[in-house]
C-alpha positions in Angstrom: -63.5 -19.1 -22.3 -66.2 -20.8 -19.7 -66.1 -23.6 -18.7 -69.8 -25.1 -18.8 -71.5 -26.2 -16.4 -68.1 -26.6 -14.5 -68.3 -23.5 -12.7 -71.9 -24.4 -11.4 -71.6 -27.5 -10.3 -68.1 -26.6 -8.1 -70.7 -23.7 -6.8 -73.6 -25.8 -5.9 -70.9 -28.1 -4.1 -69.3 -25.6 -2.4 -73.0 -24.7 -1.2 -73.3 -28.4 0.6 -69.9 -28.6 1.4 -70.1 -25.0 3.2 -74.3 -26.3 4.7 -72.5 -29.0 6.0 -70.3 -27.4 8.4 -72.6 -25.1 9.8 -74.0 -27.7 11.0 -71.2 -29.0 13.3 -71.5 -27.5 16.7 -68.7 -25.1 17.7 -65.8 -26.8 19.8 -66.9 -25.3 23.3 -64.4 -23.0 25.2 -63.7 -25.5 28.3 -63.1 -28.6 26.1 -60.7 -26.6 24.0 -58.6 -25.8 26.8 -58.4 -29.1 28.4 -58.0 -30.3 24.7 -54.4 -28.5 24.2 -53.4 -29.5 27.9 -54.1 -32.7 27.6 -51.2 -32.0 24.5 -49.4 -30.1 26.4 -49.0 -33.2 28.8 -48.3 -36.2 26.1 -45.3 -33.2 25.0 -44.4 -33.1 28.1 -44.4 -36.8 28.8 -42.3 -37.2 25.6 -39.7 -34.8 26.4 -38.8 -36.9 29.4 -39.0 -40.3 27.7 -36.2 -38.2 25.3 -34.5 -36.7 27.8 -34.0 -40.1 29.8 -32.6 -42.2 27.2 -30.3 -39.7 25.8 -29.1 -39.6 29.4 -28.5 -43.5 29.5 -27.2 -43.7 25.8 -24.1 -41.6 27.5 -24.6 -43.5 29.9 -23.5 -46.7 28.8 -21.1 -44.8 26.4 -18.7 -42.7 29.0 -19.1 -46.3 31.8 -19.2 -49.1 29.5 -15.0 -49.3 29.5 -15.0 -51.7 33.1 
């Protein structure tokens, strides 16, 4: 029922991956806050553009009969 040395190889691979992730610097709270604000601004711009397109489409559908 054992898997030979596959279990050992998987364990070593997981250790290497964990070690590589441990070396990466953590994101600071200041950087995280800036990124969240930038993402929120992008979403606001998309919503604003979407709303304008809907209004334009609605105006075109109702006002096009002249």
